[in-house]
N, C-alpha and C positions, 0 to 999 in steps of 0.2 A: 496464617502468617505469610507475608509477601516473600516471594523468592527473589533471587538476584538476577541481573542480566546474564545472558549466556551466549556462547558461540554456536553458530549454526555450521559454519564451514569457513576455514581460512580467516579472513578479516571481516566476516559477516556475522552480525550479532542480533539477538532480540533484546531491545532496551525498553520496551513499553508493552503494556497489556493489562488485563484485569488483575493479575497477581503481581505485576511489576510496577504499575504506576497508578492506575485508577480503574474502578469497575466498569466505567463507560468506554474505556479505550479499546480500540482494535489492537492487534499486535503491531508494534512499531519496530521496524528493522533498520539497523545501522550498517552501512557499507563503509568500513573504516579505512584509515590511511591518512595521507597528508591532505587529500581533498575528499572530504567525507560527504556521503549522501544518506538522507533518511528516506525510507519508504513509508509514507504516511506520518501523521503527527499525533494521533490520539484525539480525544474529544475536547481537550483543553484543560480539564481539572488536574490532570496528571503531569502537566508540563514540567514543573520543577523536579518531579521525581525522575522523569525521563532524562533531563539534563544531568541530574546527579548520577544516574545509572551510566550515562556516557562517560562522565568523569571517573567513575569507579573502575572503568575498564582501562583507564590510562589515556583516554583521548581528550583533546581540547575541543569543546563544543564550538569554539570560535572558528574552527576549521570546517564546519558544516557548510558546504558550498551550495547544496540544493536540498529541497524537500520535494519528492515526487508524490503527488496526490493521486492515488489509484482511482478514486472517484469522489464525488462531492457529498458524501454522507458525513454527518457531524462527527461520528466516532473516528473518522479518518482525517478530518481537516480542522478540528477545533483549535489546534495550537499553531496553525500555519502562520498566522500574523505575528505571533511572538517569536517564532524562529526567524522570520523575515526581519522584524524590527530589532531584535536583540543581538542577532548574530550575522545579519546580512545575507541569510540564505535565500537563494533564488527559489521561487515557487513554480513548480512545473505541473501542468495538467492538460488534459485533452480539451480541445475547443468546445466540445459538446457538454462538458461539465464546468467549464470556466466561468460561465455566467452565474451559476449557483454559488461558486466560491467567492466571486466578487460582489454578489448582492446579498447572499444569505438566504435567498428564496429556494425552497426545495431541498434544503440540507437535512431536514428532520430534527433540527435542534430542539423544537418544541416538545418532541416526544421524549427527549432525554433531560428536559428541564435545564438546558444549557443556553447561556447567552453567547451567541456567536458573533464575533467581530469580523465582518467581511474583509477579505484580503485580496490584493491585486495579484494576478497570475503573471509572472515575469516571462515565462517561456510557455507558449501555447502550442501544444502538439496537434498536428493535423494529419488526416489520412490514416491508412491502415497500420503504418509502422514508421518509427523514427528512431534514430540512434543518438544517444546523449553521451558526451565525453566529459568526465571529471577526473582530473589527475590521470592515473593509469587505468581507470575503469572505463569500460564500454558497456553502456546500458541500452538494451533494445526495448523500447517502449512499444507495446503491441496493443492496438485498439481491440477491446473485447466487449462490445456493447451487449446488453442483456440485463444485468443487474441495475445499471444506469446507462444513459445514452453515451456517456464519455468514459466508461470504465476502461482502464488499461491494466495490462500485466507488464512486468519488467523481467527481462532475462539477462543473466550475467554468466559468462563462460569463465570459470576459474578452476581448471582441471575437471570439475564437475559442472554440469549445466544447472544453474540455480534459477528456479522460477518463482517469482513473487506473484502468485496468482491472485492473492487477496481473496475477495469474497466469492470464491467458486461455489460455495454452498448457497449463494443467493442471499435473501429470498428474491424471487422473480415475479412477485405479485404487487410490488410497490408502484406508486406513481412514477412513470418514466421507465419502468421495466418493460422488457419485451422478450417473451419466451422463445419466439422464433429466432431472434438474434442470438439469444443465449445458447441455443442448441448449436449454432454455427461456431460461436466463440469457444464453447467447451470442446468441441471437436478440434478446433485449431490448437488449443492448449494441449490436448492429448497428442496431437501430431508433433509437438515440439520434443517429445520424448525426454523430458527433464529428469535429471537424476535426483534432485531435491526440490520439494515444493514447500514454499513458505506461504501458508494460508493466512487469511486475514483474522481469523478468530480461533481456528481449531488446531493450530500448531504446525509442526514440521513433519513432513512425510518423506521417507526414503526407504529403500532405493527406488529405482525407476518403476519397478513392478507395483509398488504401493502407491506411487504417484498416479500411475495410470488407473489403478483400481479406484482410487479416491475420486478422480475426475469422472471416470466412466459411471460411477454410481449416481452422480447427480445428473449426468447426461441421460441416463436411462429413465430417471424420474421425470425429466422433462419430456422425453419421447412418449412416455405412458400417459402424459397429460394429467 
């Protein structure tokens, strides 16, 4: 039986995922308020359920200002086009994954049996770090290559430091993955000393000691080769 959307902290919620929207979906996070942001969009088949979950929390999906794509794998980007076309949400992604989002090449859609509709990236992130502003929210988008060339994490400071690390678990053997870069990226995430980790598939980790232990476990795996 599917569970319902739930709060992570403050106005931050989980609105999509295997038990919330569709089995192919990553965990989809909503940063709520008057100018809302989604972190990832799921694989596409759970789009209507994600929208319904947002409404069930009392939020208007029409106020979604942006969807931040943490990387260009289908389970994270499949519904980008629908959020863009139906609600006018800006699509945000790093330049090194933008081509895959805009062409559909290298998304892995074929492995999920999903028909992906390519989507234009409205805001292209460049470099190691960039700050996004939506309403009263400040989102630090940090480039963390390794899982994919243009993978990013997002950090929000809201009394607690919330890290949307997404696919920290990898895998790091896919086409476009880079183990050496992943080691550097995971160390950078550890150095952030986040209080709460919102992972892409394996849920919420807190307090800071559990966040560090989780990231460190995968870093050690990579260091062992």
